[in-house]
C-alpha positions in Angstrom: -11.0 13.5 -2.6 -14.1 11.8 -3.8 -12.9 8.3 -3.1 -10.2 6.2 -1.5 -8.9 3.0 -3.1 -10.1 0.1 -1.1 -7.0 -2.1 -1.7 -8.7 -4.2 -4.3 -5.8 -3.9 -6.7 -2.9 -2.5 -4.7 -3.7 -2.4 -1.0 -3.2 1.3 -0.8 -4.7 1.8 2.6 -4.9 0.0 5.9 -7.6 -1.0 8.4 -7.4 0.1 12.0 -6.8 -3.1 13.9 -9.1 -4.2 16.7 -9.7 -7.6 18.3 -11.6 -10.1 16.1 -15.0 -10.7 17.6 -16.2 -13.3 15.0 -14.3 -15.6 12.8 -13.6 -14.9 9.1 -15.6 -17.2 6.9 -14.9 -18.4 3.4 -14.6 -21.5 1.2 -13.8 -24.7 3.0 -10.2 -25.1 3.9 -8.1 -27.9 2.4 -4.8 -29.5 3.5 -3.0 -28.3 0.3 0.0 -26.2 1.3 0.1 -22.5 0.3 2.0 -21.9 -2.9 3.6 -18.9 -4.6 1.9 -17.3 -7.6 4.6 -18.7 -9.9 4.0 -22.3 -9.0 4.3 -24.7 -12.0 1.5 -26.9 -10.7 -1.5 -27.5 -12.9 -4.3 -24.9 -12.6 -6.7 -27.5 -11.1 -4.3 -28.3 -8.3 -5.3 -25.1 -6.4 -7.6 -25.6 -3.4 -11.0 -24.1 -3.6 -11.0 -20.3 -3.2 -7.2 -20.1 -3.7 -5.1 -18.6 -6.4 -4.8 -20.3 -9.8 -1.4 -21.9 -10.5 0.8 -20.5 -13.3 3.7 -21.8 -15.3 7.1 -21.0 -13.7 8.8 -20.5 -17.1 8.2 -16.9 -18.3 7.9 -18.0 -22.0 5.2 -20.6 -21.1 3.5 -18.0 -18.9 3.4 -15.7 -21.9 1.9 -18.3 -24.2 -0.7 -19.3 -21.6 -1.6 -15.6 -21.1 -2.2 -15.2 -24.8 -4.5 -18.2 -24.9 -6.5 -16.8 -21.9 -6.7 -13.3 -23.5 -8.1 -14.9 -26.7 -10.5 -17.0 -24.8 -11.8 -14.0 -22.9 -12.5 -12.2 -26.2 -14.3 -15.2 -27.7 -18.0 -14.9 -27.1 -18.3 -18.7 -27.5 -16.1 -19.5 -24.6 -18.2 -21.4 -22.0 -18.7 -19.7 -18.6 -16.5 -22.1 -16.6 -13.6 -21.7 -19.0 -14.1 -18.0 -19.1 -13.9 -17.7 -15.3 -10.8 -19.9 -15.3 -9.1 -17.8 -18.1 -10.0 -14.5 -16.3 -8.6 -15.7 -13.0 -5.3 -16.9 -14.6 -5.1 -13.6 -16.6 -5.4 -11.6 -13.4 -2.7 -13.6 -11.6 -0.4 -13.5 -14.6 -0.5 -9.7 -14.7 0.1 -9.6 -11.0 3.1 -11.9 -11.4 4.5 -10.1 -14.4 4.1 -6.8 -12.7 6.5 -8.0 -9.9 9.1 -9.3 -12.4 10.3 -6.7 -14.8 13.2 -8.9 -15.6 10.7 -11.1 -17.5 9.7 -8.4 -19.9 12.4 -9.2 -22.5 11.1 -12.8 -22.6 7.4 -12.3 -22.4 6.6 -9.1 -24.4 8.0 -10.5 -27.8 5.7 -13.5 -27.5 2.5 -11.3 -27.3 0.8 -10.9 -30.7 0.5 -7.4 -32.1 -3.3 -7.5 -31.7 -2.9 -7.9 -27.9 0.2 -5.9 -27.3 -1.4 -2.6 -26.3 -3.7 -4.3 -23.9 -0.8 -6.3 -22.5 1.4 -3.2 -22.0 -1.5 -1.3 -20.3 -2.4 -4.1 -18.0 1.3 -4.5 -16.9 1.7 -0.8 -16.4 -1.6 -0.5 -14.4 -0.4 -3.3 -12.2 2.9 -1.7 -11.6 1.4 1.8 -11.0 -1.0 0.4 -8.4 1.7 -1.8 -6.8 3.8 1.4 -6.3 0.9 2.6 -4.1 0.7 -0.6 -2.0 1.5 -0.8 1.6 1.4 -4.5 2.6 -0.6 -5.2 5.8 -0.3 -7.8 8.5 -4.1 -8.0 9.0 -6.9 -8.8 6.6 -9.8 -6.2 6.4 -13.2 -6.2 7.9 -15.0 -6.7 4.6 -17.5 -8.9 3.0 -16.9 -10.1 -0.5 -20.0 -10.6 -2.6 -20.8 -11.2 -6.3 -20.9 -8.0 -8.3 -24.1 -6.8 -9.8 -24.9 -8.5 -13.1 -22.6 -7.4 -15.9 -25.3 -6.2 -18.2 -26.7 -4.0 -15.4 -23.3 -2.5 -14.7 -22.7 -1.8 -18.4 -26.1 -0.2 -18.6 -25.2 2.1 -15.6 -21.9 3.1 -17.2 -23.5 4.0 -20.5 -26.3 5.9 -18.8 -23.7 7.9 -16.8 -21.8 8.6 -20.0 -24.9 9.9 -21.7 -25.8 12.1 -18.8 -22.4 13.5 -18.0 -20.1 13.0 -21.0 -17.6 10.9 -18.9 -16.6 7.8 -20.9 -18.2 4.6 -19.8 -14.8 2.9 -19.8 -13.4 5.4 -17.3 -16.2 4.8 -15.0 -15.8 1.0 -15.3 -12.0 1.4 -14.7 -12.6 3.3 -11.5 -15.3 0.7 -10.4 -12.8 -2.1 -11.1 -10.0 -0.5 -9.1 -12.1 0.8 -6.2 -14.2 -2.3 -5.3 -13.8 -4.9 -8.1 -17.1 -3.8 -9.5 -18.8 -3.7 -6.1 -17.6 -7.1 -4.9 -16.2 -5.4 -1.8 -18.7 -4.3 0.9 -16.7 -2.3 3.4 -15.4 1.1 4.3 -12.1 2.5 3.4 -9.9 3.9 6.2 -11.1 7.4 5.2 -14.7 6.3 5.6 -15.4 6.1 1.8 -18.4 3.8 1.1 -20.2 2.1 -1.8 -19.1 0.6 -5.1 -17.4 3.8 -6.3 -16.0 4.7 -2.8 -17.5 8.1 -2.1 -17.0 10.0 1.1 -20.6 10.6 2.4 -20.1 14.3 2.2 -19.1 14.2 -1.4 -21.8 11.8 -2.4 -24.3 14.1 -0.8 -23.2 16.8 -3.2 -23.3 14.6 -6.3 -25.6 11.7 -5.6 -28.8 13.7 -6.1 -30.5 12.0 -3.1 -29.5 8.5 -4.2 -28.1 5.5 -2.2 -24.3 5.6 -1.8 -24.3 1.7 -2.0 -26.4 1.5 -5.1 -24.4 0.7 -8.2 -26.6 2.8 -10.4 -26.6 5.8 -8.0 -22.9 5.7 -7.2 -21.9 5.3 -10.9 -24.0 8.3 -11.9 -22.6 10.3 -9.0 -19.1 9.4 -10.2 -19.9 10.7 -13.6 -21.2 13.9 -12.2 -18.2 14.4 -10.0 -15.7 13.8 -12.8 -17.6 16.1 -15.1 -17.7 18.8 -12.5 -14.0 18.6 -12.1 -13.3 19.2 -15.8 -13.2 15.7 -17.3 -14.1 17.0 -20.7 -11.1 19.2 -21.1 -8.6 17.6 -18.6 -9.4 14.0 -17.7 -6.1 13.6 -15.8 -7.1 16.4 -13.4 -10.6 15.1 -12.9 -9.3 11.6 -12.1 -6.6 13.0 -9.8 -9.4 14.8 -7.9 -11.1 11.4 -7.5 -7.9 10.0 -5.8 -4.9 12.2 -5.3 -2.1 10.0 -6.7 -0.5 10.2 -10.1 -0.2 6.4 -10.1 -3.9 6.1 -9.6 -4.5 8.4 -12.6 -2.2 6.3 -14.8 -3.8 3.0 -13.8 -7.4 4.3 -14.4 -6.3 5.5 -17.9 -4.6 2.2 -18.6 -7.6 0.1 -17.7 -10.0 2.5 -19.5 -7.9 2.2 -22.7 -8.1 -1.6 -22.5 -11.9 -1.4 -21.8 -12.3 0.6 -24.9 -12.5 -2.8 -26.5 -15.8 -4.0 -24.8 -14.8 -7.6 -25.2 -12.2 -7.2 -22.4 -14.9 -6.4 -19.8 -15.7 -10.1 -19.6 -12.3 -10.8 -18.1 -12.1 -7.9 -15.7 -15.6 -8.7 -14.5 -14.5 -12.1 -13.4 -11.4 -11.1 -11.6 -11.0 -11.9 -7.9 -10.4 -9.5 -4.9 -6.7 -9.6 -3.8 -5.3 -8.0 -0.7 -1.5 -7.3 -0.5 -0.1 -8.5 2.8 3.2 -8.9 4.6 2.9 -12.6 3.7 2.2 -12.0 0.0 -1.0 -11.6 -2.1 -4.1 -13.1 -0.5 -7.2 -13.8 -2.5 -10.4 -12.9 -0.7 -13.0 -15.1 -2.5 -16.8 -14.5 -2.7 -18.1 -15.5 0.7 -15.2 -14.0 2.7 -16.7 -12.1 5.6 -15.1 -10.5 8.6 -16.5 -7.9 11.0 -13.1 -6.9 12.3 -9.5 -7.2 11.0 -7.6 -10.4 11.7 -4.0 -11.5 11.4 -3.1 -12.8 8.0 -1.4 -15.9 9.4 -4.6 -16.9 11.1 -6.5 -16.8 7.9 -3.8 -18.6 5.9 -3.8 -21.4 8.4 -7.2 -22.5 7.3 -7.4 -20.9 3.8 -4.2 -21.9 1.9 -3.3 -19.9 -1.2 
């Protein structure tokens, strides 16, 4: 395999536990109790760094999701509103993914212009969730802002021009692997960098570059996929990247959504989530741990 999913979307791997030598840092804790993703509270009721609140009624959830999808696609949406819409969009799809019984209520409320993107987002979430193994410890990662969006888009398009691998597939892999490079940390298999290469594989396809460089790792991913027959059999090439049929399906789903470039604005502003034995935990920008720590210890000071 060229890469191993770092748990950004589905928590597909685990960290080897060892005693915590330094505390996890993150946004200031508040006294607001932890809440489920389906809480009916207003979005602004969430503590800093916590998960946005969603409507508890599936029909209202659907209508709110449509509004957020439209806001994400509108270039006039102010940045603060765009961030809020993207974060709600992400949590809505995570919640819908866990509740197939809502499909009969939600799907008919999605307009035809958004239906394909809706179906693919829900399917990607369910595919990745099927790979998840909830953990009782949070990982030894640092969560940092991704590289500027225009720089990432430039790298994807440069890799497409050089290798023939569609920019949207490279972006989809970058999204799944490290949330566009927001995660700084190794996988359990030792994969590293924004595109999660094993050092030996990167040595073969990185052309002497830096495994942690967005530019170098994205170009290497294009070379790797091209060398594994992406032009004639993209499923096989993606499977070689990560040996799981669900991973292949999720990459193809997100790539299809990203074929509309307007959707990138939403994905780019998604948070990093980690699937734990106590539910989804958002790891905000600023999270930093040099060793795994029990989920409960983090939640005691960082309510969700």
